[in-house]
N, C-alpha and C positions, 0 to 999 in steps of 0.2 A: 841931533840923530836922534834915530827913533827910539820907540820904548823898546821894541825886540832887540836891537843891535845893542842898546846902554845893558839890558838884561845879559843877555848873550857874554857880553865882554867881563861884567861882574862876576858872575857865576864864574865862567871859565879861570879867572883869576884867583876866584876863591879856592875852586878844586885845585888848580896848580899848589897854591900856597898851603894847603893841607888837606889830608884825606877825610872822607867823609861816608855817613851812612845813610840806606834808603828812608829809614824811618824817621831823621833828624832827631835821633836820642845819641846822650851820650853813654859811653861806658857803664855810667855808674848809676842810670837810672835802676829803678825796682823791676823786679822779674812780673812780666804781665801773666802768669800762670804759675803757679808754686810747683815747685818740682824737686824730688828729692838729690843730695848732695850736687847742687846745682848752686854755684855762687851767686851772691848778689848783682854782680856786674853782668848775670846773663840774661838774655833776653829767649822766652818760652814761646814757642808757639806749635801752633796744630795742623799748620799747612797740608800735611799728609795723615790728617787725623788720627795723629799720635802726637805727647808732647816731647818736644826735641828742642834742642839750642836753636836760635835763628841762625845763629854761625855754621852748624853742621847741615842743613836744609838746605836741598839742593833746587829751591823755586825761588823767585823773584818775588819776595813779599816784603809789602811794608806794615811798620806794627807801631801803632799807636797805645800807649802804657795809659793808665788812669791817670799818672803823672803829667804826662804829657796834654791829655785830653784836657786837666784842668788850667795847664799853664798856657795853653794856646787859647785856651775857651771855646774848643770845638764843639759847638752846640748845634750844630744842624748838617745838612750836605753841601752846603756850599763852603763853612769851615772846612769840611772834610779835604774838600778839590785844593783846598790852599796848603794844607799839611800833606798832602801827596799828590805831588805833581807827576802828571802821567794818568792822573784819574779825572776825567772830564764828568762833572753833575750840569747836564743842560736842561734849562727849562723848555717848555714846550709853548701850549698857550699862554701861561700863567705860572707862575711861582711854586704853585702846589701840583705841578705837572712835570715831576722831575724824572732823570734817567740816567742811570750808571752808563760811561763809557772807560773802556781801557783797549789799546792797541787796536782802537777802529770798529771795536765791537759795540753796538749800542742797538738802537731800533727807533724806526721811523714813526710819528705821528699819524695817526689813522690807519697803521696797517696791521694792528693787532697782531703783529708776533710778539714771540717772546722777547725778553731782555737776553743780550748778549754775557751782562755782567747781574749775577744773581746774590742777591743777600741771603743772608742766613743769621739766625740769633739761637743762639746756644746749641747750636747743630742743626736746628730747623729751616730748611728750607722756606723760604717766603715768596709767596706769590702776588698776583695783583696789582692793583697801585695804591695800596695803601700805605706802601712805604714799609720800614721794618720797625723801629724801635724809636724812642726819643731815646735824646742823647744827653742821658743821666744814669749815675749810679752805674757807670761800666768799669769792668775790669781790663778790657782792651777794645781795640779795635784792628783786626787785620787785612791788610788790602792784598789778594792774592793776585799776579799778573798771567794773563797767558790763558790757553784752555785749560779749563779742569774737570775733564768730562770723565774722567775716570773715578775720584773720589768725592766731586761735588755735583752731582745731581747731573739730569737730563739737557742740560741748556747754556753752560758755563761756558760759553764759548771765547768768551773774553777775559773772564776772571772771574772771581767770589768777593764779597765783603762780609768777613766774618765778625758780627756782633756777641762779645761775649759779656753777660751782666754780673756783676759782683756778686762773690759767693757768701754766704752767712759764715762768719767765723765763732768759734768757741769764746771770745770775750763780750760782756755785756757792754755794747758800746754805739758810737754811729757819727753823726756827723750831720751838719745843719748849714746852711749856705742860702745868702739872699743879694741880688742885683737889684740896682735901680739905676736908669738912664736915660738919654736922652727919649723923645717920643712917647714918653711917658711909660718906660721900660719897667715892668714890676716883676721880678721872678724869686721864688722860693724853692729850696727844693731839701732833701735831707732822709737819712736812712739811718734805721736803728737794728741793731743784732741783737738777737734776743736766744743764749741758750736756753735749749727746754730739759734737754735731760742727760747733764753733764757730759758733753761733748757728743753725745750718740744723736743727739736730735739737737739741728739749730736753726732759726729760725730769721729771715732779715725782710724788711720792710722798708720800701721806699718810694718817695713820690717827689710829684713836682707841680709846681703851677708857674703858668706865666702869661702876661698879659701885656700889651706893647700897640701902640697906635701906628697906622699905616704912615708909609713916608710919598706916598702919593696922593695929588688931589685932583678928584674928577671934578673938571668946572661945569661939564654939561648938566651933570645931574646935584652938583653942590654936595658933594660929600668926600671921605676921607677913605680910601681903598688899602689893601694889605695889612689891615688888622690881624691881629695873632691873638688869640685865647685859646688856650689849651692846657690841659693837664694828664697827669698821667700816674698810676700804681702799679707797683709790682711789690710780689710775694715772693721769695723763695724758701724751699723749705728741702733741708740737706739731711739725709738718716741714715746712719751705720746702724743696718739691722743684725748684721751678724760681722765677724773679724774678713770678713771675704766679701760682703753683699752691703750695697752703698745704693742709694735714690738720691736724686735731683731733681726737684721738682720745681717750677720756675711760672708764676703765670702773671701775663704782662698788657693790662691796658691801656690805651692813649685815646683820650679825644682832645679833634681838633676842631677849632670853631675860627672863624673870623671870614674875610674876603681876600680878595687873590691880588697881590700886584700883577698889574693887567699887563698886557700888550700895548702897543702903541705904532702906527705907521713910520717906514724908516725909509724904504726905498720903493722906487717906482720900477715896473717892468711892463713895457710894452709889447713883449712876446704872447704875452697870455692871452686864452683863447675868449676870456669873457672882457671887454674893452671899457672895465669902469674907471680907468682914468681920464676919459673924454666923459665922463658922466657929470653933467653940472645940476644944477638944483631947479634951474627956472629954463630949460629948452632942450636942446637935443633930443626931441621925440623919438625919432630914429634908433639911436644908442638906446635910451631909457627902455622903449620897448623891446628890442631885441634879446635885452637883458633880462627882462620879465619873463618872456618867451623861453628863452632858454632854462631858468631856473624852474619856471611852473607850468611852463605851457598855455599861460595866457590865463586871465579870468575875467568874468560879469564885471563890467564897468571898469575897467583899465587892460585895457589889451592893445595889440596892433590895430583892431579896427577903429575902436575909439579914441586912439592917439593921445589920450593924454593921461599917463602915467606919470611923468615928471612934473605936470602940474599939479598933480596932487600929491604926491611925494613934497613937492615945494612947499604946499601948503601946510601938508602936516609936520613939516621939520622948517619953520622959518628963518631959524639962527642959522641953517649952514652955510656955508661961504658960495656964493651963486658962481664962483668963478671957477667950482668943481674942486675934486679931490687934490690932483696936482697943485693946487694954489693952496689949499688945507694941509698939505705936506709943510712946506716954507714956515707956515705958521706953528707947525706943532714942533719943527726942530728949533725955530727960534727959542721956544720957552723951555726946552730942554724935557728928560723924560720923565720928572714927576711931577707935571701940571699937563694932565690930561685929558680928552673928553673921549667918555666913554657912554653911549646909549644904552649897551644890554645891561644885563643883570649882574652882579657880581657878590657871590655868597660862597663859602667853601663848609662843608663839613666833613670830619673823617674820625671813622671808627675802628682802630684794632684791638683784636683780642689773641694773643699769643701764648700759647701752652708749650712747654718743652718737660717731657720727662727722661731723663736721663737714668738707667739701672746698669748698675755694675756689678759684675762676679768674676772676682781674682778664682780660676781653677788652676793655678800653679802658680810660681814664682814670677814666671814671666808671661803669664799668660792671663786674658782677662777675656768673659764675653759682654759683649754690652749692647743696651736696647734702648734707641732713642724714638720715641713715641712725640708726635707732633702735632699739634691742632691750630690752625689759623682761622679766623673770620675777620675779613676786612672789611669794610665799605667806605668808600669815598663818594660824596655827591657834591659837584662844583655846576656853578652858576656863572655866565662868564661872555664876556664878548668877544666873537671872533675876528672880526676883521679889524677890532682895534681903531676906529675912527666911530665918530657920529653920525653915520651915513644911513647905519640900519640895515647894512646888508647881509650881515649873517652873525646870530649868538645862538645861543643855548635854550633861550626862550625859557617857557614856565617849565617845559621837561625837565633842562637842565642835563648835566652828563651825570648817569649812575653807575658803580662797579661796585661790586658784590663778590668776593674771593673767599669760598670756605674751603679749607683741605686737611684729609686728613692723612698723617702718614706714618711710616714704621720704619724703621732700620735697624737691621739684627747683625751685628760684628763678630768675628774672633778677632783679637788684638795681642798679638805675642811677639815672643823670639824662638826660633829654632835652630838646630845643626852648630850645638853648643855656642849659641848666642850669636852666630854669623850673619843668622837670616830674621831681617826684623818684619814682618808682615802686616796684613790688615784684610779680610777678607768678609764679604760683607752681602746682605740682599737689602733691598729696597723695594717698598712699595708706597704708592701715594694714589690717592682720588679727591681730584680738584673739580668743582662746580664754578662755574663763572658766569654769573648775569651783569650783562651789560646793556643800558639805555642810553643812545645819545640822541638829544634834541639840536634840531637845527629849523634855528627862524629866519625864514628866507624874508627881507625887503617889510618889516614893523612898521614900516610908517606908513604903508598902504594899504589900504582897503582888503588888499587881495594875499595880506600877508602867507605867505604857506609855513605849516610848519609839517616839519618832516621827521620821523622818528626812528631810529637803528635799535631792533632789540631784539637779541638773543641770547642762548644760552650754551657755552659751550662746557662740556664735561669731558674729562680727561683719566683715564688710568693707567697709571705706570708700574712697570716689576722690571726689576733689573738685579743683576746678580756681580760683582764685581771681587778683583783681588790685587794685590799691589804689595811688592817686598821689595827691600833692599837687601843684597848679600855683599858680605865683606869679603873681597876678592886679596886680602894680603896673605894668607897663608899659598892659595894659590899659584900667586904670582912674584911674590915677594916684594912688592910694593906696598910699603906703608899705608894705609888711609883708603885705598883704591876698593870702590864698590861700585854695583850696577844696579838700579833702579827699574825693575819693569811692572806694568801694571796693563789691566785690561778688564773692561765693564761691558756686558752685554743687555742692552734696553729692548723692551718692548712697552710701545706706548699705543694706547688707542683714543682717539678722540672723535668725540659725537659733538655737531652743532645742531640745535636747533632755533627754528624762527618763530619770537613769542608774537602773540594775537595783534598785539599793539605796534607793530613794526609796519615801517608805511609801505613795504614791498606786498604785507599779506592784504593792507585795505587796495593797494593797485595789484592784484595778481596776474601772471602772465604764464602760460602755459608750460613754457621750458623750466619756471622755478620749481626746483628742489628744497621743500623746508626740514626737510629732516636729512641730514648727511653724516657720514660716517668715513674715518679712515686710521688704517693701522701702520705705524712705524715699526721695522727694525734696525738697528743698528750697533756697532762694534765700537765704543772708544779705547782707546789704547796709550799708556805714557811707555817711553821708552829713553833710559839717562845712564850716563857714568857719570863718577866723580872719585875726585882723589883730595881725600884731606892730607895736604901735606904735610902740616904739621897743626899743632892746636891752635895756630891763630889764622890759616887759609886754606881755604876752599877752591876749588874750581872743579866747574861740572858744566856738560853738555846734556842736551833734554829735548827730544822732540814728542809730541802729544797731537793728539788727534781728536775731536769732541764735534758736538751735533746740536744744530737747532731745529727741532722736528717741523714738519709743514703743521697748517690749519685751515681757518676761517675767517675773512674779514667780516665783522659784523656787520660795517655800512655799508660793504658792496651788496649789489641784487644778488639772491641766493639763489645763482646757476652753478650746476653743478660742473664744476673745471676747475681748471688755472686761469687767471685773471689774464697771464701772458697768452695763453691759448684761444681763450673765446669769450674774455671779459669776465668768467666766474669769480666766485668767491674764494676761491682757493688757493694758496701760494705752498710751494715745495721745502722740502728738508735744506739747510743751510750745512756745509762742510767746512770745517777749519783744522789744518795742518800746521804744524810751528816748528822751526827749529830755534833752542835757545841756548848760547855760550853765557857763561859768567863766571863770576869768581867772590871769595867773599875774604878779606883781609881783617885783621883786627890784632890792636894790642892792647894789653891791658896793662901797661907798666906805669911810670912814672909820668908820662905823657900820653893817656888815653887815646885810642882813635880808632874808628873804622873806616874800611875802604869799600864799599861794594858796586858791582857795576856789569851790566846784562847788555847783549847785544841778541837781535832777535829779525826773524823773516817769518810771515805767518802765510800760507796759501790757502785763500780762501774761493770755494764754488757753491753757486747758485746763490749767491748774497740776497739776503732778503729786505729788500726796500720797496719804499712806495712809489707812484707815478700819479701825479695829478692832472687829471685830462678833462676832457668833453667825451662822456660815453652814452650812447643811445641819447644824444642829444642833452645832456645834463652834465653838471660840475658831476666828479667822482675821484675818489683816491683808489686806486688799482694797487694790491699788494701784488708783487713780481719776483720774480729770482733773478739778478743781474749774473751771467755765467759764471765772470771769473773776477778776482782783485788781487792784489797784494798789499799788506803793510809790513813795514820794515823800522827797523830803529834802533836804537841804544837808551839805557837809562844809568847815571853815576849819581849817587849820593853819599850824604855823611856826614860826622861831625867830630871833631877832635876840643880835649879840654887842655890848652898847654899851660894853665894854670887852676889853680885851686879855684877861682876866682872869675875865672873868664871860661865860655863855651861857643863855640865856632860851630856853623855848620851849611852845607850847601846841598843844591841839588840841581841836576840838568836833565831834559827828557827829550828826544829827536824823534819824530814819527814821521814817515813817509810815507802815505794811503795813496793807493789811488787802483781805478778799474783796469784789468788789462783785458778782458773781452766786455766791452761795455755797451751793449745793444743788447735790448729785449722788448719785444711785441707787445704791444698792447690789444687785448681781443681777438690776435692773431692778424692785425693790420698794420698798422706804418711803424716802425723801430722808434726807440725813445732812446737816447744816448746819454747814459749817466757820468757824465762827465766831471764828477766832483765828488771828492770821496768827503762824508758827513761827520760832525762831531770830532774832528780830530785834528788839535792845534799842531803845527810842524815842531814848535818848540814850547816849552813850560817848564817852570823852576822855582826855585828860592833859595832863598840867603837867610840865615838868622845869625845873631846874637847876643848874648846874654852876661851880664857882670851880675857877681852876686857877693856881696859884703859883708862883716859882721856889724853889727850896730852896737848890739849892748848884751851880756850873757851870749844868751841864745837865740837873739834876735837877729834876721838878715835882714838885708834890703838889697832887692834885685830890682834890675832894668833889662827887658828883653824889646827887639825888635825882630820883625818878622818882614821879608819882602818877597812878596810871588809877583810875576809876569806869565806871560802867555803869550803866542802869537794870534794873528786873525784865523779864522777858520768857517768855512761853511756850513750852512744847518740845511742844507739840500745836495739831494746827488745829482742834481741837475743843473747846477751851477752854469753851467756853460752857456745854456739859454735864461738863466736867471741870475746875474752876476751882480745883483745886489742882494741877494739872500746869503751874507757872510756877517761875522761878528767881529770888528777891528779888535787886532789885539791892545792888551792894556795890562795897568802892573798895581796893584795893591801894597801899602804900608800898613802894618799893625804894630803898636805897641802896648806894653804892658809894664806897669812899676809895681811893686809887690813888697810889703814886708809882712814878715812871717816867724813867728816861733815854733818850729817842730816839736819841743819838747811841752810847752802849754799847749800844742793842736790849735791855733789860731793862724789867721792870714789875713791880710787885707789888701785889695789892689785896684787899680784903676786900670783902665783897657780905655784903647783908642781903636777903632776898627775902622780902615781905609782913612787914615790920619791926611791924607792930602785930597782929601774929595774928588779921587777921580770918577768921570762919568763913563761907566764900562756898561756891558750887555750879557747876559749868560744866557739866551738862547731864544728861540722865535720859531714862526711857522712860515714857510714859504708858499705865501698863499698867491705872490706873483704868478706862479704858475697857471692860476686860474684868475685872479680878480685883478692882475698888474699890480698890484704893491704887497710890499711886505711888511711881515711884522717882527717885532722885538723887544723883548723882556729886559728891564733894565736891572741890576744889578743894587746892593745898599749903596746907601750914600755914605756919610761920614757919622758913625756911632761912636756914644763914649757912655760907658757905664762904669759904676764903683760896686766890687765885691765883698764881702765879710765872709767868711768862712771857719766852723769852729767844730774842734772834733772835741768829743764828750765818750 
C-alpha cells in the first residue's frame, strides 16, 4: 500500500472515531491571547483584527499556542508545515529560500512576484526574503486560510501567518531552556519579565542562540554544508500611560549564519532547450560549443571557431564523470541526498530587524482607537550552487544573491461596537513605504576561461495607501433567529511601484535601444468580504463567506528592462492577479466531561491572471519570464480536531484535500509561441496528521507523558509546466515524531527527549525545475532523523 493511501485510511478512521480541531489542540489548552470573561478552555484569535473566540470566528484558522509550540518543538518553518496540514513550506534553490503556500497560492522562483501568503509579526506585515521571526518566546502562531485582502494588507490572496510574541507580565520571572542533540546541536533560550513601575510599565527581554552542524557532506570540496549558526534578541515594553491609553513596543533582532542545505540533481528532462544531458567531459564538441554560444555568445579562446571548449572544460575538471550528466545522475541516486558533489559556493547570512509599536486609546466602553507603526529592515545574502552538480554550469559566483528590504508602515484603526452592541466593526487606514534592492549573480561555466558572470541588479520602490472597513451585524432581533449574523468588508488600495535598474546590472553593461531603466506603474483595486454565520448554540457555528483579493503586478529584476509585459513583448513586467473564493464551514465544540472540537471547511477559489514564471530561451539566452496565466481553479476541503476521552489521553487528526488546476492554461512568451501551463505547483492533493498523547502522574505534581505525531502528504509538482517536464515533482512522504517528557508544573521544570523523523524517511521539500532549461531538475532534501534532549525551567 502506498504511503498516501495508508495515511488516508488512517486519518479517515481517526476522524470517524472522534471529532477533531483544526489547530490540533485540546479544549483544555491555555488561551493564546488574554481576554476578559473568557474561560481557560477558550482559544482567542485575532483573525478579524479583534480578539474573539476561535469558536465564534467565521474564518478557517489554525492556532498554535505557546504550549503547543513547546510540546511539538516547532522551531522552524518546516515544523510549522507538519503542525498545520494545508500549509506547504517549500524550499527553492536551498533550505534558506522558503515560501509559504496555502490553497494553491504561492510564488514561483525567479518571478519576483510577491508571496500569496503574507507573514505578520505583532500586526506588522513582513516583506522581503528575510522571513518573519525566530520561533522562540512566542505567544501564538495563527494561520489564516483563504484570501485576506480586506483586513490583512495588499497581497494576502492565499492567507496569512500571524506571529505574536510573548508580552510582558506584571510578575518578576521568566524561563530558561537548553537543547543538545545529534549533529552537535546546541541551543539555549530564555526570557525574563521585569515590572518597572507597579504594573504600569512592564519589560520583557528574550533571546536565543542555536548552533548545529549540517547533515549534508559535499564530497567535491570536502566540506559539511547545512550548518546553522544564529542568535536572536527581542525586547518588549508595555506601558499603561493612563487608565485609557496603553503602548506596546517590540524590537526584534535576528542574525542568521551558516550554509545551505543544497539542492541536488534528481531527474532528467530531454525537452529542455539547452542540451546539457548530452554533455560529456571529454568530447561532444558540437553540443558543448552550442551550449557555450547559447549562454555567452562565444568568447576568445573557446568558441565554435576554435572548437576546444569541451577539452578545456575537461582539463579544468578532471574528476568529472566522462560519460556525462546522465551517468552522474545514477551515481548521485545511489549515494542518497546527504552525500553530494557541489562545485559552487555555499554560504548564508541573514539579518532581520523588526519594530512594532502599538498604541491603544479607549474612547468609550466598547470603542478603541489603535495605531500600529511598523519598521522592518531585512537583509539576506546567499551564495549557492544553482545547478546542484559539479559541472560548473550555473552558480551564484562571487556576487551571490543579495536581497535587502526596508519598510515603514502605519495603520490607524477604529475598533468597537455600536447599535446597542449588535454591530462589531473595524475601520482603518493603511500606509506603507517599501524599498527593495536585489543583486543576483549568475556564474556560467566557471570551469572555463570564458566563464561569464551575469548580474541582475535593481531597486523596487512601492508606496501603498489603503482604507478599509469591516463589520459583523447581529440579525437576531431582525429575524428572530438566535445567533444569526452577517459580515461585510471592503478595502480600497492604491499602490505605485517604481523600478530602477542599478548601474552594475548586466543589461546596463550591454545596453539596447529599447531598454527602459526607470519604470513605474500605479494600481488601484477593491477587495471585499461578504459572509453570513449562525451561532446555532454556544457550541456550534456554521458560516458561509466569499472574498476577493489581489496581488498587484510589478517588475522582474532578472529580466531585460524592456517596458511591457513578458507575455506581450518579453518585457520585465507582469500584471495583477485576482482571487475570488467561496468557503462554507462549521465549528463544533463540547466542553463537557469528554471535551472535543470538530472544525471543517469546503472552499473553491477562482483565480485570474495567475502570476507564474516560464523558463525559456529568449533573445538567444536562457531566461525566466514572469507572465500571467489566464485562469485557474483551486478547490478542496479541510477537517481537523482533537478529543480527550480520558484525563490521561488526548487524540487528534486532520485531513486536507486540494484539487488545483489551470482552466485557461496558455500564455504567450514575448508575443510568440504559447506556453502550456499544465500542472499546478506547490499543492499536494492530500496532507494531514494524526497525534496521540498519554500523560500520567508519577509522584506528587510530577507527570510523565508520551506523544507521537504522524504527518503525511502526497506528491506535488514544483513547476507550472510539468506537462513538458514530468520529473519536476516531489514524491509523497510521511514523517513520525516522538516526545517523551517529565514535568512538574508547580515547580516549573520539565525534561523531554525528542526524536524527529524517527524512521529515517528520505524526503524532499522543494526544488527548481531547471529541466525546462538545462534538461535536469534539482531538489532539496528534508531533515534526516534528529534527536535531542531539552530541559526547561521557569523562575
